[in-house]
N, C-alpha and C positions, 0 to 999 in steps of 0.2 A: 859255297857262296854265302850261305847264311852266316857261317863262322867268320868269314872275311868281313861281311857287312857289319857285324857287331863290333869289330875292331875299328871300323871306319865311322862309327856313330858318335855324334857329339853328346856328352852327358847332360847337356842343358836342353837342347831342342829335340834330342833323340832322333835326329836325321843325319844324313851324311854330312861330314864336315864341309864347311864352305868358307874359303879363305882362312884356313886353320892357323892359329898362333901356336908356337912352340913355347911352352911355359918353362921356367927354370927347374921345375920339379919333374920335367920330362913328359908331362901330360900335354894334351892338345885341347884347344878350345876354339870354336868359331869366333871370328872377329866380332860379328854382330852380337853373339851371345855374351862375350866379354863386355861389350859396350852396354848391353842391357843390365849386366850386373852392376856396373858403375852407376848407371842411371838410377837403379833401385836404391843406391846408397845416398843419392843426392836429395837435398831438400830445396824448398823454394828460395831460401836465402843462401844456399851453398852451391857454388858453380861446380860443373863437372870436372874442370881442370884441378880443383882442390883435392880430388880423390887421389891419394898417392899409393894405395895398396888395396888388394882384395884377396880373398881366399880361393884356392883351387877347388872347384866343386867335387873333384874326385878324391883328393887326399887331404884337403883343408890346409895345404901349405900356403903361407902368406906370400903373395907375389907383390914385390915392391916395384913401383913404376918410377921412371925418371921424369924429367920435365917434358918429354915428348908423349907421355901417357902410353896408350896402347900401341902407338906407332913405334915406340922404342923396343917392343918385343919382336923377336924374329918370327918370320913366316916359315911354316913347315911345308916347304916346297915339295919335298919328296912325298909327303902324305897327300898333297893336293894332286900330284900326278897319278898316284895310285887310284885316287877317287875318280879322276877323269877316265881312266882306263876301265874301271869297274862300271861306270855309268854307260860307256859306249857298249860294253858287252851285254848290258841289261836292256838296252833299248831294242824295241821290236820294229822300229821303222820311223820314217819322218812323219807319218800321220798319227802318231800316238796322241792320246788325249792331252799329255803334258805339253807337247809342242803346240797343239792347236789352241789350248787354253792360254798358253803363254803369250800367244799373239793377240788374244782378246784384250779389251780395255781392262786395266787393273781395277779390281774391286777394292772397297775400303779395307784398310788394314784391320783385321779382326782378331789376330792371334800372333803372338811372338814366340810361343813355345808350343810345339805340336802336341796334340792330345793323344799320342800313341800310348801314353802310360794309362792303362785302364780303359782306353777307347773313348768313352764319353760320347757315344753316338757318332762314331766315325770322326774322331777328333782331328786327324790330320787332313787339312784342306788340300784339294787338288791344286790349288794355286799357291801353296806354301812355298814351293820351290822358287817362285818369282816374287810374289808380293810379300810373303811372310818374311823374307829376308830384308826387304826394304831396299835392295840394291840391284837395279836392273843389270848392272855391269857384270854381276857375278851370278846371275840366274842360270846361266848355261851349265853351271857346275852341279846342278841338283835336278833330280828327277823324282818328284813326289810319289809317282805310282810305284816306282821301284822301291823307294824307301818304305812305303806302307806295305808293299808286298812282302818285305823281309822282316821289318821290325814290328809291324802291327798286325801280324797274321792272326794270332789268337785274340788279341784285344779287340780289334775291329770286328772280327768275325763274330765273336760272342756278343759284343755290345750291339752289333747291328741287329741281332735277333731280338734284342730287348728294346731297340730304339723306338721312340714314339712314332717314328715314321711307319713302322710295321702295322700299327693299328689305325693309322690315319686312313680316311676314306679317299679313294681315288678322285682326283680333281680333273674332270675332262678338259679343263682349260690350261693344263700344264703343258708347256711347249718345250720342244727340244732346244737345248742350249748350244748345239753344234751345227744346226742347220744354217746354211748360208742363204736359203731362199726366204722370201718374205711373202706371206707370213710363214714362220717355221712350222714344221710338222708336229703333230701331237706326240708327246713323249710316251714311251711304253715301259721304260724302266728308269729308276733313279739309283745311282751308285752312292751309297752312304759314305764310302771312303773318299771318293772324289768330290762329293757334294755337287754332282752334276746329273741332270736329267737328259736321257737320250731317246731319240726315236729309233725305230727298228733298223733303219739303214745306217745311221751314225753309230749305233751300238755295235753292229758287225764290223764297221770300218775302223772305228777308233778305240773300241773297248772289247777286243777279242777275248775269248775264254781260254787264255793261256797266260803264262807268266809275262809280266808281273801282275796280271789282273785276276789271277785265279783266287787270290785271297780276298778280293773285294766283294762286298755284299751288295747284291742287287735286290731292290724291293720295288713294289708298285709305285708309280709316280706320285711324289709328294711335293708340296711347295718347298721352296728353298729355305724358308724360315723354319721349317720343321726339322731340318737336319743340321742347322747351324748350332754349334756348341754354345753353352752359356759362358759369359765373360766373368772374370774375377771382379769382386767388389772392391778389392784393395789395389789391384794393378790394372790400370786401364788397358783395354784391348787384349788382355791375356785370357785365353780360354781355360776354364776349369777342367782339370784332368786328374785330380786326386780328391780323396775324401779324408779329412782330419778326424780321427777317432776320438781325440781329446775334446775338441770344441764342437764335434758333430756338425761339420759344415763342409761345403765344397770349397776347394782351394786350387790355385794354379801352381806351376812348378816354382815360380819365383817366391811364392809364399813359403814353400818348403825349403828353398835354397837360402834366401836372405831375409825372409819375412818373420813374423812373430810365431809362425808354426814350425820354425826351424828344428826345434827339439821335440816336436810332437810326433806321435805315432800315426802314420797315414796308411791308407790302402788304396788300391786302384778302384776306379768307379765300378769296374766289372765285378771285382770281388765283393765290394759292398752291396752291389745290386743283387748278386747271386745269394748273398747271405740273407738279405731281407726277403727275397722271394725264393727261398730254398725249395719250397714245395713245387716249383715249376721246373726243377732241374730234369734234364732228359734222363730217362731210365738207362740209356746206354752208357752214361758217364759214371754212374755210381751203382752200387748194388741195390736191389729192390728193398732190402731191409733198411739200409741207411736212408734211402729215398723216402720210404714210408714213414720212418721215424722223424725225419726232417720235415716232411710234409705235415705230419700230425702236429708237431710242435709249432711250426710256423703258422699253420692254419688255425690252431687253437689260439695262439697269440693274436693273430689277425682278427679272429672272431671276437675275442675279448675286447680288442681295441675298437672294433666296429660297434660292438654293443655299447661300450662306454661313449663312443662318438654319437651314436643314435640317442642315447640317454641325454647326453650333453645338448644335442640339437633340440631335443624335446624341451629341456629346461630353458634353453635360449628362446625357443618359440613361446613358451609360457611367459618368460620374462619380457619378451618383446610385446606380447599381447597385453601384459600389465602396463608396460610403458606406454603403449598406444592408448590404453584406457585412461592412464594418468594424463596423457596429452589431451585427450578429449575432455577429461574433467577440468584440466587447466583452461581449455577454451571456454567451457561452460562457466567456470568460476570467474574468468576474466570478463566475459560478457555480463555476468551478474553484477560484479563490482563496478564495471563501467556504467551499467544502468543505474546502480545505486549512486555513483558519483554524479551522473547527469541529474538524477532526481534531487540530490542534496543541493547541487549548485543551482538548479532551477528554483528550488525553494528560497535559497538566498537571494537570487535575482528577483523573485516575486516579492520578498520582504522589502528589498531595496526599492522596488518599483512602487509598492504601496506607501512606503515612507516618503518617497519622492512626491507622490500625489498629495499626501497630507501636508507636507511642507509647502508645496506649490499653492495649495488652497489658502494656507495662511498668508502667503505673500500676496496673492490676489486680493484677499480680504483687506489686508493693510493698504494695498494700492487703492482700492475703492474708497476706503475711509479717508485717505489722504487727499484723493482727487475731489471728494465731496466737500471737504473743508476748504480746499483751495478754490473750488467753484463758488462757494458761498462768499469767500473773501473777495473774489473777483467781482461778484455782483455788488457787494457793498462798495467797493472802490468805484465801480462804474456809476452807481447812484450818487456818490459824493462828487464825482467828477462832473456829472450832469448839473447838479445844483450849483457848483462853483462856476461852471461855464455860463449858466443863466445869470448869475449875479454879476459876473464880469461884463456880460453883454449889456445888462441894464445900467451898470455904472458907466460904461463907455457911452451909452446913449444920453445919459444925464449930463455927461461932460460936454457933449456936442450941442446941448440945448442953448439957443441964443436968447430965447425969451426969458427975461429976468424973473418974471412971476412964476412961470412954469418951473424954471431951474430951482428957484428957492422952494417951491412946493415939493419937488421930488428929491432934491439933493440931500436934504436932511434925513429923509427916510432911507435913501440908498447908503448914505455914509454910516448910519447906525447898523444897517445890515452887514456892510463890509467889515466894520469894526467888530461886530459880533462874530462874523465868520472867521476873521483873523484870530480873535481871542480864543475861539473854540476850534482852532485848526487841528489840534491834537485829538480832539474828540471826534472830529469829522473824519479824520483819516482812519480807516479800518485797521485792525490788528492782523497784519498779513504774516502768516507762518510759511516761510520759504524753506523748511527743512525737508529736503528730498531724500535724505539718507535713511536706510533701514537698519538702524543700529541694534534694534532688538532682534534681528535675524542673523546674528553672527554664526557661521558654520565652522566647526572644527571636527573633521572626521579623521584626524591623524591617528588616533587610537584604533578606530575601526579599520583604517587602511593597513595598519601594522598587523592587525588580526587577520585581515583578508590575505595579506601577503604571506602570512605564516600558515595559511590553510594547508593541511596535510593529514595523512592518516594518523590516527592516534596510536602512539607507541606505548609499550609497557613502561611504567615509571622506573626510574633508576633505583637501584637497591638502597634501602634506608641504612643508616648507620647507628648502631646502638652506642650511646654515650655512657661508657662505664663510670666516668667521673661524676655523672649526675644521678646515677642510680643509687637508691637507698634501700636499706633492708632492716627488718626487725626479726624477732625470733620466729614469726609465722607469716610475714609478708615481705614482698619485694616489689619496689616501684621501679619500673623500667622506663627510661627516657631514650628517645631516638630522634634523629633528624633526617630530612629528605631534601634533596636538591630541587626537586620539582614537585613540592607538596601540593601545588595548585592543580596538578593533573591527577592527583591521587584521590580516588573515590572513598576508600576506607583502608584501614590497616587490620592485619590479623596477627595476633601474638600466639606463638606456640612455645611450649616449654615442657621439659621432662627432667627427671632426676639424672644427674651426671654420674655415670657408672665407671668413669675412667677410660672409656673407649675414645681413642684418638681419631678414629675414622668417622668424621662427622657425617659423611655422605651415607654410609651404611646405617649410622645411627638415625639419620633423618628419614631413611626409607622404612625404618621400623615404626610405622604409623600408629601401631596399637598402643605404644607407650607414651604418646604425645597428648598433652592437653591443649585445646585450641580455644582461643578467645576471639570470636569474629566481630566484624563491623565496629571497629574502634575508629572514632572520628578525630581524636586528638593524637598528639605525638608522645603520650605517656600513658601508662596504665599501671595500676597497683593490683597485684595478684595476692589473694588472701588464702588462708588455710593451708599454708606450706608447712613442711616438717622443719623443726628447728635444727640449726647446725647442719644443714644439708646443702650441698652444691647442686645447682640447676643449670641446664643449658636453655638458652632463650634464642628464638628466631623471631624476626619481625618481617612480615610480608606486606609490601605495598601493592595495592590492587586498583586497577581501573578497568574500563571496558575492553582494553586491548590485551590485558593479561596481568601478570603479577611478577614481582622480583623479590627474592629473599635477601635479607641482610646476612652479614657474616655472623657466625655463632658467637654468643657471649656467655661466659660462665660467671654466674652470680651466686652468692651463698647467703643463706639466712643466718642470723645471729644465733648465739647459743641460747638455750632455754633459760630464762630468768627464774630464780627461785629465792626463797628465804629460809631461815631456820624454822623448823617446825616446833612450836612450844610443847607439843604433846610428846616429843621425843627427848626433850632436854632433861639432863640429870638434875636431881634436886639441889645440888650445890653449884649449879650454873645459873647465872642471871642473864636473860636476854633483853636486848634493847626493845623499845617500843616498835621500831620498824623491823624487828627480828632479823637484823643484819649483823649484830654484834653480840658476842657471848663472852661472859667474864666469869672467872672462878670466884666463888663466894663460899667461904668456909662455913658460914651460918646456913644451916639446913633450912631450905625454903619449904613452905607448905605446898606440896603438889600431890595430886592424886596419882596413885599408881596405875599405870596402863601397861599393856604388853609391849607397846611401842617405845616406852620410855627407857633410857639407859639407866641401869641400876648397878648395884654392887660397888664394893670398895675400889676406888681408883678408876672406875669407868665413867669419867667425867666427859660425857659426849652429848652431841646433838646431831640430828640428821636434817637434810633439806626436805622441803615439802613437795618434791617432784621425784618421779621415777623415770629414768631415761632408758629407752630401749631401741634407739636408732639415732643416726646422724653423728655429728661432731660437736662437742660442747666444750667451751673454755670458760673457766672462772678463775679468779685470783683471791688470795687470802692475805690480808694485811696482818702480819704477825706481831707488829709492835715490839714490845720488850719481852714477849714470851720466849722462854728457852726450853719449854717442855710441852710438846704437842704432837698430834698425829692427824694427818689430813689424807683423805682418800675416798674410796667408794666401797659400797657393800651391797649384797643382796638384801632383800627385805627379811629373809630368814636368818640373817647373821645374828648370833647371840648378842644380847644387850648387856650382859653382866660380866663381860670381859673386854680386854683391850681389843680395839680394831686391829686386824692383822694377825691375831692369835688363832684364827680359824680359817677354813678354806673358802669362806664366803665374803672375805674382805681383803682389800689391798690398800696399804697406806704408806705415806712418807712421814717419817717421824724424826723429832729432835729430842735428845735427852742431854741437856747441858751442852757440852762441846762435841757430842757425837751425833752424826746424821746417819740414818739408816732407812732402808725400806723393809717392809714386813708383810708376809703373807703365809697363812697356814702354819703359824708358829715359828717360821724361819725368818731370820733377820740377816741383812747384808749391809755392811757399811758402805756408804757412798760419800763422795767428796762434795762439799758445799761450803760456802763462805759463812763465817761466823756472823757476818753483818747481813745475813739473809733477812730481809724485812718484807719481801713481797714474793709469795709463792704462787706460780702459775700452774694450773691443772688443766690438761687437755685430755678429754675422754673421746676417743674415736671408736664409737661402739661398732660401727659397720666394719672397720678394719681391725678390730680386736686389739686395741692398745690403750694404755693409760700412761700418760707422760707427765712428769713434773719438771718445771722450769724455774730458774732464778729470773723472775720477770724484770727486775731492775737492771740486771747485767746481761739479759738475753742469752742465758746459758742453759744448756740442757743438764739435768741432774740424773734422771733415771726413767726408763720406760719398762712397763710391765707388758708382756705379750700374753693376752688373756683371750680365750675363746668364751665370750660371755654367753651364758645360757638363759639368764633371766634378766629382767630389768634391774638396774642398779640405782642407788640413791647416794648423793654426796654425804659424807660423814665427817665430823669434826670432833676432835678431843683435845682438851687442854688440861694442864696440871698447875699452871700459874699464869698470872696476868690475863690478857684478853686477846681475841682475834676478831677481825671483821671481814666479811665476805663481800665480793663484788661479782655479780653474776650477769648473764645475758650479754657478755662481751663478744665482739668479733675476734676471730683468731688473729693474733699479731702477725706482722709480716715476717718477723725473724723465725717463726716456727717452721715455715717451709724450708728455709736454709738449714736449720738445725736438723730437720727430719732427714734431708738427703745425707748429711754428714753422719747421722745416726745409723742409717742403713749400712754405710760402709764399715762403721765400727762394729756393728752386729755381725756382719759377715766375717770380719777378722776374728772376732771373739768366738764365733762358731767353729772356725778353722782351728783355733788354739784349743778349744774345749775338745774337739775331736782328736787332736794329736796327743794331748796330755790330760787325762781325766784323773785329777787329784781330788782332794777333799773339797766339798761344796763351799762356795763363797758365802753361803748363809751360815750364820753363827747361832748355835742353839745355846740356850741357858745364859744369855747375857744378863748380868745382874747389876749393871751400872746404874740403871734408872729404877730399880725396884724399891 
């Protein structure tokens, strides 16, 4: 019977075929299962009718559908008849749980593919024969108890042992789901396979301990929600019944059949469950040694995981405590700042109130003064009015007098008074000031209103910007200029600087605080730094500061000029004449009267002079105006270099020399011809003491002539030799822009020359014993 049932099982739902379709590859498939396959291929914008093909789940053969879709495939009537006979032989009677539950109201559709693969907590529902198919008309062809009895014997039996229902506490309110009386009796058992709870009477009547129920797992009564399988996250209403080992997650059969887990390795839930809890395996199923080894390994792994979890929980608790403490501190800080805000605003309001009172007093005082003046004018007007009224009355009485003598006696006096009053009417009328306006009390609070509207917390100023084009330098000073967008909010500036070492990571350079010099409390937007090394590049930062914080500018690289120097008269040869400013020297055949000193150049042909400085750091650039001289030697030397021989004839001097039409460089008695223009009139000399190089340039044409790579051990002094005409020196100059471009090209040439010298070591390019200029 079990072999027969395996032949009658659908490869999708793993239950007996229901309304089977005969595929062209000779395999069979439930109609509803085939329909679910098509549905899984559909999208929201793609109708089901547009699916024209699908793969056979057994052999992967592509099944092509005609315009009728699945209805165009033939029904496997013979197979359906065999299934019907098999079900009738398996039924135990009309009161089986399947028949009783089929007559109950349909529960919501919770699974389309049975969970018999790997169990999954009794994956096959007892109602799957009717509701899981979704077609009441075909429900009579399925008996879920028989299906589970044959196909899910091991899976459900094993999984039931590990189901959460086993460890669930018995709920005294769980009722029997088969009782017809109201209220139903209390359940005594729950079948994990059927997902039904039974009382004692219904258990004996509908779930006897014989086939097909012998493989079902009965446990203590548990709520229905405890034995329901989990649903797939990707396929709605599909129960999970597999475990993807690649993605390490629960999946359903559709995920494996047509989903993204199609090509992944999967296992049953039971296998995965047993593997993770191997130490709980029954001793009867494996040997004691295997069980102990598995138990030890799994227990140790679990113990380690638990230890890590406890440690993690402790860390989380500490972190949570810190967060709670921070929250409390936030509350305290909020209250503090709110109180500070209220205090500041109250002070502003108090200031406004006081100013309001002061201005109001001024208005009242002006009012009193104006009213006093107006009252005085009113009194004057009233007095004049009374006098005029009395004169008018007396005049009118005189006009009414009929007695000629009396009239003549009073008329003349009245007439004079009236004439006098009329003549002096302007004098009699008081100066009435009717100016009621308060022009001297004009109020304009627009500026204050804008300030009040802009009230806010003070923020750190915007970073200042160093203006390289405005910065200036000398041989020992650099003046830094900068600008700031909100300079009114800046309390002060801070200037920081250090020697630039070629490090490109300014952040790490800035963090090395020991090497930085700091100039604090600068109130202007420029500052001059004194006491710097000549010919040295520096890094500068400017920090804008106020009460809210500070912001740094972008770094700026500024360089001091070369060290200025002149010719030292104490070193000049007797046959050299120096100018008053000691910047020009000229060959003079007449021997000058000069005292002999150890520093002075002497000897036949050693017509030289040295500069008055010794250089031991930085980069220095000077130029020599050669004029019409065609025989000279320009370079540097140690203080110990001999003064009675040509510069370059010893190991303590390095020179560039011209002898008529030949140009050469000389050191330690070795000479090497170099290319230079016969019109060379301006020779540039760059001494980079820190980087161990001495370079000569054609300053007029911005061309490189030669570079000595020298590891200087002692301070050096500029040296000058001439055998005809005169030369002039220009010192303290900034390094020209063309030098940087020439330096990069020179590095490439040097690398190529080193490669060539390494491949072919022939005779030295230095020529010994040259007698052209002797």
